[in-house]
DRENVEX-600884 format. One record per residue (C-alpha): residue in one letter; z negated, y negated, x negated. Coordinates in steps of 0.2 Angstrom, whole numbers, plus 5000, padded with zeros to 4 digits. Each point is the difference from the previous one (the first is absolute). Example, Ala and Ser with C-alpha at 12.3 -4.5 7.8 and 13.67 -1.06 7.14 Angstrom:
REM residues 2
A496150224938;S500349834994;
***
This chain:
REM residues 1235
X528353615564;X499850085016;X499450185000;X501150125010;X498550095007;X499249855008;X501149855003;X501350095012;X498650065011;X499249825001;X501749935003;X500350125014;X498349965007;X500349814999;X501750025008;X499350075016;X499149835004;X498749894995;X498750055013;X498350054995;X500450195002;X501349984986;X498749914989;X498750145003;X501350134995;X500549904985;X498149984995;X499750195002;X501550054990;X499549874986;X498350074998;X500650184999;X501349974987;X499549854990;X498349935002;X499150164994;X501250014985;X499749824996;X498150025001;X499950154989;X501249934988;X499049844998;X498550104996;X500950074985;X500449844992;X501349905011;X499249835003;X501449885006;X499349985018;X499949825005;X500250025019;X499950155011;X501550124998;X500250015019;X500049815001;X501349994986;X501150135009;X500049915016;X500349834992;X501550074991;X500850055017;X499549855010;X498549895006;X498450085005;X499649995019;X498949865006;X498849985014;X499650155010;X501250104990;X499149964984;X498350065008;X500850165005;X500850024983;X498349984992;X499250135011;X501450124996;X500049974981;X498150025001;X500150175007;X501450054988;X499049944985;X498450085006;X500850165001;X500949994983;X499849914984;X498249955000;X499450185002;X500650034982;X498649894992;X499350084985;X498250055001;X498749904989;X499150104987;X498250045004;X499349894985;X501049855007;X499350035018;X498250004993;X500449854990;X500649895015;X498750075011;X498749924988;X500949844998;X500249985019;X498150025002;X499849824994;X501249935014;X499049885011;X501349875006;X500250035019;X501949994999;X500050124986;X498950125010;X501350005014;X501450034988;X499050154993;X500250095017;X501850024997;X499850094983;X500250184996;X499450034982;X500950174999;X501649914997;X500549914984;X500149835009;X498650035012;X501349995015;X500050135013;X501550115001;X500449945018;X499849824996;X501349875001;X500249824995;X500649845008;X501050035016;X500050194998;X501150004985;X499650104984;X499249904986;X501649964989;X499150024983;X498950145004;X501050134989;X499849884986;X498249975003;X499750195000;X500950024984;X498949884991;X498550055008;X500250184995;X500049954982;X498449885003;X499150085014;X498349904997;X500849834997;X500549865012;X501849985002;X500849835002;X501949995003;X501049844999;X501049975016;X500949835000;X498749864999;X498550125002;X499150154992;X499750135013;X498850145002;X499950145013;X498750125006;X498450024990;X500649864988;X500249885014;X498250025005;X499449984982;X501049845000;X499349935015;X498250044995;X499949954982;X501449874998;X499649915016;X501750015008;X500550035018;X500950155007;X501949995003;X500450055018;X498950085012;X498350074994;X500450155012;X501650054990;X500050094983;X499149874989;X501149884990;X499549844990;X500749894987;X499849854989;X501349864996;X500850034983;X499349844993;X498250075003;X500350174992;X498949974985;X498649935010;X500150155011;X500050124985;X498449914994;X499150035016;X500550185000;X499750044982;X498749894993;X498949985015;X500350175009;X500350114984;X501650075008;X501650044991;X501749945006;X501850054998;X501249865002;X501950035004;X501349864999;X501849985006;X501450014988;X500649824996;X501849975006;X501149854997;X499949905017;X501749975008;X499749855012;X500850015017;X500150195000;X498850125009;X498650094990;X500450174993;X498850145000;X498849994986;X499350134987;X498250004994;X499150064985;X498250034994;X499649834991;X498250034994;X498450085002;X498449895001;X498350074998;X498349944995;X500450054982;X501749925001;X499749855012;X501549904995;X501750005010;X501349944988;X501650035009;X500949845005;X499149884989;X501649964989;X501149985016;X498749885007;X499849914983;X498150035002;X498850024985;X498350045008;X498550034990;X499650194998;X498350044995;X499550164991;X500050145012;X498450095002;X499950164989;X499850185006;X498550104994;X499950184996;X498450104996;X499950164991;X498750114991;X500050004981;X499050064986;X498449894998;X500349905016;X501349945012;X501849944997;X500649855009;X501849965001;X500649835005;X501949995004;X500849835001;X501750035008;X500849834998;X499850004981;X500250194998;X498350024992;X498650145001;X498349974992;X499050154997;X498149994996;X499050154997;X498250054998;X499449895015;X498450035010;X499950015019;X499349825000;X501449944989;X501350075012;X499049935015;X500049834991;X501950004999;X500150045019;X498849875005;X501049884989;X501450015013;X501749944999;X500750185001;X501450075011;X499850155010;X500050154999;X498750044988;X500750164991;X498750134995;X500650144989;X499550185004;X499850094984;X500950164998;X498750074988;X498550095007;X498649944988;X499249835000;X498849944988;X498249995004;X499949815001;X501550005012;X499450145011;X499549875013;X501749924998;X501050155006;X501349975014;X498850075013;X498449904996;X499149865007;X500549884986;X501950025005;X499649975018;X499049854996;X501449924989;X501450045013;X498949935014;X499749844990;X501949984997;X500550045017;X498849865007;X500849884988;X501950034999;X500650165009;X500250194998;X499950114985;X501150154995;X499850154990;X501350074988;X500250154989;X500849994982;X499750084984;X500149834991;X499049875011;X500949854993;X501850075002;X499550075017;X499449835006;X501549914994;X501150125009;X499049975016;X500249814998;X501850014997;X500250115016;X498949895011;X500949834994;X501750085001;X500349964981;X501350094990;X499350164993;X500749954983;X499049844999;X499049994984;X498249944999;X499049954985;X498450094999;X498549924991;X498650124997;X498249954995;X498950144993;X498149995001;X499349904986;X501549894996;X499449855010;X498549955010;X499750095017;X500649905015;X498649905008;X498950095012;X500049955019;X498349934998;X500449904984;X501649935008;X499049955016;X498649914990;X501349904991;X500949955016;X501650094994;X499850105016;X499749895014;X498150005003;X499149885011;X498949874991;X500750044982;X501149884991;X501750074995;X500150004981;X501949985000;X499749835009;X499149934984;X501150094987;X501649925007;X500249835009;X500350015019;X501849944998;X500550144988;X501550105006;X499750165010;X500950104987;X498849944987;X498550045011;X500650175004;X500350044981;X498349944995;X499150095014;X500850164995;X499449984982;X498349965005;X499950155012;X500850114987;X499449934983;X501350024986;X500050104984;X499249934985;X501849964993;X500549905015;X498349925002;X500249944982;X501849935003;X499449915015;X498549924990;X501249954986;X501249925013;X498649905009;X499349954983;X501749934995;X500249915017;X498249934998;X500449924982;X501849965000;X500649825001;X501950055002;X500849985017;X500050165010;X501450065012;X499949975018;X500150185005;X501250055015;X499250135011;X501150135008;X499250175005;X500750144990;X500150105016;X501149875009;X501249994985;X500250195000;X500250025018;X501349875002;X501050054985;X500050195005;X500549955018;X501349884993;X499349875012;X499749864988;X500649825004;X500549864989;X498349925002;X499250164994;X501150014985;X499649814996;X498150045001;X500250154989;X501049914987;X498749874999;X498650134998;X501050094986;X500449844991;X498149965000;X499650174993;X501450004987;X499549824994;X498250064998;X500650164990;X501149894989;X498749864997;X499150014983;X498449945008;X500050125015;X500850154993;X498350084995;X499249965017;X501550085008;X499750164990;X498250005007;X500649975018;X501250154998;X498550124998;X499349995017;X501849995007;X500550164992;X498450085006;X500449945018;X501850075000;X500050144987;X501549934991;X499949964982;X500949844994;X499949884986;X500249815000;X501750014991;X500750135012;X499349915015;X500749834995;X501750094997;X500050085017;X499549835008;X501449914992;X501250135005;X499549995018;X500149815000;X501850024993;X500550125014;X499349885013;X500849854993;X501750085000;X499950025018;X498749875007;X499949824995;X498149984998;X500249824995;X500549935017;X498749965014;X500050095016;X501649975011;X499049925014;X499549854988;X501849974996;X501349905010;X500750125013;X501550094993;X500249884986;X500950144990;X501150035015;X500449825002;X500549984982;X501250145002;X501049925013;X499750115015;X499349875011;X498350085001;X499049844999;X499249885013;X501249864996;X501550075010;X500949875011;X501250015015;X498850105011;X499850144987;X498149974998;X499650165008;X500850104986;X498549944988;X498750115009;X501250145003;X500550014982;X498249994995;X499450145011;X501450114994;X499949964981;X498250054997;X500650104985;X500349844990;X498749974987;X499450185000;X500950054984;X501149914987;X501649925006;X501050084987;X499450175005;X500749975018;X501549904995;X501350115009;X499050015016;X499649825000;X501949964999;X500350115015;X498649915010;X500749834995;X501750045005;X499550075017;X498949855003;X501449884996;X501150105013;X498649985013;X499849824997;X501949965000;X500350105017;X498549925008;X500549834995;X501850035007;X499350065017;X498949855001;X501449884996;X501250085013;X498650005014;X499549824997;X501849955000;X500250095017;X498549915007;X500649834994;X501750035008;X499250055017;X499249855008;X499350105014;X499150124989;X498250025003;X499750044982;X499449874988;X500450104984;X500150174992;X498650054988;X499750154989;X498550095006;X499150134989;X499450165009;X498550074990;X499850165011;X501850054999;X500349934982;X501549895004;X500649835001;X501249955015;X500649855009;X499249935016;X500349855011;X498849865002;X500149925017;X499749825005;X498249965005;X499450174994;X500950105014;X500650184997;X501950004998;X501150155004;X501150064986;X501250115009;X501449865002;X499949954982;X500050184994;X501650045010;X500849834996;X499850034981;X500250184999;X498250034995;X498950155003;X498250045004;X499050084986;X498950155002;X498250024996;X499250144989;X500050125014;X501849975005;X499749895016;X501149855002;X499249824997;X500849905014;X499449834994;X500750024982;X501849984994;X500850084985;X501650074993;X500450174993;X500249924983;X498249935001;X499350165006;X500950094986;X499449874987;X498250015006;X500050194999;X500849994983;X498649884994;X498650105007;X500750164992;X500249914983;X498249945002;X499450175004;X500950074985;X499349874989;X498250045006;X500350184997;X500649974982;X498449894998;X498950145006;X500950124989;X499849904985;X498249985003;X499850195003;X500950044984;X498949884991;X498550095008;X500750174994;X500249934982;X498249945000;X499450165006;X500450084983;X498749874993;X498750035014;X498650064988;X500149854989;X500249885015;X498450085008;X499149984983;X500549825000;X499449975018;X498350094995;X499849904984;X500349845010;X498750045013;X498750054986;X500449844991;X499849895015;X498450105005;X499249984982;X500549824999;X499249965017;X498550104995;X499749914984;X500249835008;X498850045014;X498750084988;X500149854988;X499649885014;X498550115005;X499450004982;X500250194998;X499950084983;X501150144992;X499150164997;X500350094984;X500650185001;X499250124988;X501050154993;X499850175010;X498850134991;X500950165001;X498650114994;X499050065015;X498450014990;X500249844990;X499049845005;X500749875011;X499949824997;X498949905013;X500749905014;X499649824996;X500249865012;X499549824997;X499849875014;X500650105015;X500049935017;X500650075017;X501949995002;X499949915016;X499049854994;X500449854990;X499550034982;X499649824997;X499049985017;X498349934998;X499250155009;X501050144992;X498950114989;X500750094985;X499450164993;X500450094984;X500050194997;X499950124985;X500350175009;X500050164990;X499150125012;X499450025018;X498849865006;X498750025014;X500149845009;X498749945012;X499749845009;X499649935017;X501249985015;X501349864998;X499649994981;X501850034995;X500050194995;X501650035009;X500849844994;X499650044982;X500850175002;X501549935009;X500349874987;X499850124985;X501350125007;X501249865004;X499949944982;X500250174993;X501550045012;X500949844996;X499750014982;X500650184999;X501649955009;X500249864986;X499749865012;X498849854999;X498350025008;X498549895007;X499050004984;X499949904984;X500450154989;X499950195001;X500350154989;X500650155010;X500150184994;X501250125008;X499550045017;X500850155009;X499149995017;X499449855010;X498650055012;X499149885011;X499250095015;X498949915013;X499150065015;X501250115011;X500350005019;X500150165010;X501650105003;X499950065018;X501850084999;X499450104986;X498450055007;X499049914986;X498549885001;X499949864988;X498950104988;X501250145000;X501549884996;X498949934986;X499750184992;X501950045001;X500449844991;X498750034987;X500850174997;X501649914996;X499049884988;X499250154991;X501750094998;X500949854992;X498549924990;X500350014982;X499649904984;X501449885004;X499549975018;X499249845008;X498950065014;X499149875011;X499050085014;X499149895013;X498650065012;X500250194998;X498950115010;X499449875013;X500850105014;X498750135000;X498150024998;X499349904986;X499350144989;X501650115002;X501149854997;X499049964984;X500150184994;X501950005002;X500249834992;X499050064985;X501050164998;X501649895001;X499349884987;X499650144988;X501850085002;X500849834997;X499049964985;X500450174992;X501949965002;X499849844990;X500949895012;X499549825002;X499549915016;X498749955012;X498950095012;X499349875012;X498650065012;X498649955011;X499250174998;X498549944990;X499350184999;X501450034988;X499249894987;X498550114999;X501050165000;X500150114984;X501950004996;X500950094986;X501349864998;X500349954981;X500549824997;X499649945018;X499549825000;X499049905013;X500649835006;X499649895014;X500649855010;X498849854996;X498949925013;X498949844999;X498549945009;X500349845010;X498949905012;X500650035018;X500149875014;X498250035005;X499349994983;X500050194997;X500750094985;X501650105003;X501350094990;X501749944997;X501550094992;X500849914984;X501550125000;X499750034982;X499950174993;X498750044987;X499050144992;X498750095009;X499750075018;X499649925016;X499050075014;X500049855011;X500849995017;X500849855009;X500450105016;X498949895011;X500649844993;X501850065002;X499750055018;X499249835003;X501549914993;X501150105012;X499049925014;X499250155007;X498649965013;X498449944992;X499050135009;X501050144992;X499849924983;X498149985002;X499850185007;X501050074986;X498949914987;X498450075008;X500850185000;X500649984982;X498349954994;X499250155009;X501350124993;X499649944982;X498250035002;X500250175008;X501250064987;X498949924986;X501649944991;X499649994981;X499949824993;X501549954991;X499850034981;X500449874987;X501550054991;X500249954982;X501849954994;X500150154989;X499650125014;X501549965010;X501150094987;X498950154998;X500550185006;X499350045017;X499750184995;X498350035006;X499749815002;X499350004982;X499849824994;X500350064982;X501650085004;X501549964989;X501949985003;X500950164998;X500750014982;X499849815000;X501749985007;X499749935017;X499749825002;X499249915014;X501049875010;X499549834994;X500149895015;X499249844994;X500849994983;X501649914999;X501050064985;X501649924995;X501550125000;X501549944990;X501650035010;X501550044989;X501549915005;X501850044994;X501049844995;X501849995001;X501049944985;X499949824997;X501849935001;X500649854990;X500149835007;X501850015001;X500050165010;X498749935013;X501149855003;X501750075006;X501149854995;X498949904989;X501149994985;X501449935011;X498849875006;X499449954983;X501949974995;X500149885014;X501050105012;X499949935018;X501050045016;X501149855004;X499950035018;X498250065003;X499149894988;X498650084988;X499850185001;X498350095004;X500050064982;X500049824993;X498649965012;X499150164994;X500149934982;X499349835005;X498650095009;X499550104985;X500149864987;X499049885011;X498750135005;X499850044981;X499749824995;X498849975015;X499050154997;X499949964981;X499349835004;X498850075012;X499350134988;X499949864986;X499049895012;X498850145004;X499550044982;X498349934995;X500049864986;X499850064982;X498250014995;X499350025018;X499550155009;X500950055016;X498550005011;X500349835006;X501850015002;X500550115015;X501550094994;X501350045014;X500950124990;X499550144988;X499949944983;X500850104986;X499150044985;X501549964989;X500649834996;X500749885013;X501650085008;X501649924999;X501249965014;X501250134993;X498850145000;X499549965018;X501849995005;X500350184993;X498650075011;X500949935016;X501550085009;X500949915013;X500850125012;X501749965009;X500150085018;X501750075003;X500750035018;X499150155008;X498449994989;X498249955004;X498549964989;X499050154994;X498350045007;X499149934984;X500449825007;X498850035014;X498449894998;X500749934984;X500449824996;X501949984999;X501249854998;X501750025007;X501749915002;X501250035015;X501849965001;X500750005018;X501850045004;X500449815002;X499549974982;X498349925003;X498550054989;X498250015005;X498550034988;X498350075007;X498550104996;X499150145009;X498950154998;X501050105012;X501749994994;X500950135011;X499449915016;X500449834994;X501850054995;X500350085017;X499449845009;X501349904989;X501450125006;X499549985018;X500149814998;X501750004992;X501249865007;X501550125000;X500250195005;X499850144987;X498350004993;X500550134987;X501049874991;X498549904995;X499650024981;X498349984992;X499150014984;X498150024997;X498750004987;X498350095001;X498749894991;X499250104986;X498350085003;X499049864992;X500849865011;X499850075017;X499449885014;X500849885012;X499649844991;X500950064984;X501550065011;X500149845008;X500049914984;X501450104993;X500949985017;X499949814998;X500750004982;X501450125005;X500549895014;X500049844989;X501150104987;X501350055013;X500149835008;X500249924983;X501450124995;X501049965016;X499650155011;X500249975019;X498250025007;X499650035018;X498349914996;X499149934985;X498449955009;X499050124990;X500549914984;X499649835007;X498350065004;X499750044982;X498850145003;X499150064984;X498450094996;X498549884997;X499750074983;X501749974994;X500549835008;X499749904983;X501250124991;X501449985012;
***
């Protein structure tokens, strides 16, 4: 409605003429009465501005002037705008100005530098107040931009405008610099840039993950498209805030039917002072979890920062209390340590930020919610770990020496704990557990789970991997698609089946222990199974998870069966309707047909109406062409228009010439349709009835699609109530898959399973020794001919000496790897081990300097040793390498001796490796200190000279030898340098009168070094020396699962014995399993009988191929009871215990054919069978397998059993793919006469 104060004046102005003077007066009046009001109103929340107000007003009254008039109009409006609305831009806060000034310091693209010249950071958008855009007109969305920018002054703003996301001012420069885009318009105008709507996620990734910026994305309010009508003005809204801590943009995933993989968002870290150490708070916004660890040293905090994977900013809590404990005096907010940490973090990820709050945890959560634009009422689960509840996190040096922090030349322990094909989620979980070792309860649960997986013969579930963060984000945002729900249902079905299984229920209880520690939500197997089945029921009520993806079906088979003609088999020139219907009916197959029954009926009716009317038009036009001999047209055809989403009639000319349609259109009373913008399509023919039918059909499809999305959103809302249990199920699935892959890989490598000893709670009580038998470096093959194994019996500090390249560092790295893996409950590269509770894993090697901290390498070494002394206790494992060599020898020896005395008095265990031989003659007050050495041997060199060579074995004693010159020569230093060094070395030895190396008795290596007395005794007789050369067998206790009966192990065996067979598919896999068991029992009984020595003769001349029982000759029945044939159900796989073990198996393919084989790598063999199936659907393959008993291992025995089973299956009428192995009649030589 026209305003009485404005429109009469404008009417009078326009009535005087259409000359430029009238236009000028109109513009001036408009700016005075309307433009300023509109701009100020928009700044207070009015956001519906899709085109300039001045342009809208002129177009409402008539056409804009063209040519010279348009140029004059541009100049006039530019003057009016410059003097009006743009001067009302809001000023940017000082903090925002400083932030963008620092960001723009990194601009180096030439085009971005040119754009920077047009910025004014004093304003919110960075656009000067006098600037204009385009042809002098005001930016139409500037008020909306300013409204959003006022709420998020330090974030990049992207606004959806049609097919693009646009940015203005400072944000445009950022877009050009870090997203690699080109500016829009001239670079001398106020900066503008944008990206196509389909590239929004890639652009966000460049800005957020690579440039560490935060972005606000605004979207257009979706409206139902009315084809043939002009576009209305659009409203916009804030759709999401994307930050490094929240890097996923979820809006529009459901509308686009996309289900991308969303990895876990990097956590946000906060640091605060606490009593006895530092408090580290790690916030995971995607799963609403806050993990608090207290009592950490500065080195532990630095280790977490060096680990990386964090989102800026780093939050540092400024305490409101004045007093700080003595130990933390150097950790106060104004000290050098805080500056060092913030500098380290800034160099890796971004800025840091202080915050004040009475409660550091609550204050941090409030800051995170504010920065991520989260609801203030959002609830976070807090998991707090007090000092002493679990081992301390790995120190930075320890993690680096194990390769867990990327370090040049050091193999990554994780690459050998898991196979390289392990899912990323499994690697991430296991890496977190190694970097932050679990509590004794969790470590014990992991040990039991790995022990079960190592020994079970039951089939295991094929775990479905879905990141818990992805599930939580998509359900909370209600952007979950059908594919997501199908995957989730599969995961929940796997977990529910494992919880309900009698054989796996106990293992699931053990897997829940680390899952509960990970997410802080207590849940039992029964409640988890119930929640999983409830969620599956909710999903099945909406989504049909049993059907394949829509693309693999015949196009619109559902629509074709309903009779709306949406198939490709249409006749009479209506073939174009098939793709048209298919493009519009993408909602089909997303949810169950019965849930969408009413909407489907409306779509089918509207589609039938379109088909009928289009067929009628084709018939009329073709009849007219046939009755007009002079017509240039050959026929009329239905032509789909993908861009305008329609199907209309077009004439085909003879010889491919273009045919005018005007005469035909007028003769038959047809009309020309309109495109999506309202323009007339002159080469198409239609009727009002067809256009109405098309519009009705499009509206019906749009309503059906909206209903589909609403049903999926409602399903997501229902499942949100079960989100804690669903997150637990996802976590359990990841842990189960990780441990399954670890056990399989470790068994292939020959790793053993260390035994965890109970924790000693009394601080003054004696600790059991750390015993490792047959240890080797984790990156080597344990069965390799050159791999050297060592054994340890470690109960105190050991002074370890040895020449260069003799293996001191390797021994320590191997020992701490076994200790760490065993404490986590995992398998380790050793034959066996018995591990006491270890609360700190310290492996410190030679340090580099730290120029940014103003410290030399020796100073860094001393700071790290202070951390060691602070945390070393009776339960610590301390491994120090080359301490004190960064300074003068005498001073370094003195410091090393003082450190050794202090560590010995703390009663910790570990190694002190050194080349400071003066330390061996120093009087040390170190009770229980033992001396060990790396062995060397004398060999004859190439020139017949004797030379030392390391054996890489650890032994009792001490070593004063050096292989420095030999190592230098092996590194191909010039011969002149080596010879001159040898001469100088000989002279130095003579001048210093080095004492002759004393002969050390074995008993002396365990003496107290107090005063160097050879008669010294061990303190209280409680400390033992490490026995490096003695291999003592350690019995590893293993938990056994309850033996199930034979009827329980074969699922349908009773039905098989009663003669039940499928009439259509032939014998069942259960029947074949019975044949496998009975035949194998008979074959093995015969082999055992043939291997027994004749009565009255000794067994020396008869090489027994199996272990002979001390009892009487076993019967076939007793042997059969010891064997269990496992039937593989769909979605299961052989257990890790089948690795490197002789197995005989039977496979039934989907076509009913059987195959019998043998293998010592059953999992790989079955996967190869699935890949070679003649029909699709490898999961339909069924199999049964038998692990041969321990006394019958070997390829020859397995081949003999395989041959007999093939014969039995063939004789009983089974359809075999091949019986070649039976015809070969393979048998072990010792048993041929008995077979």
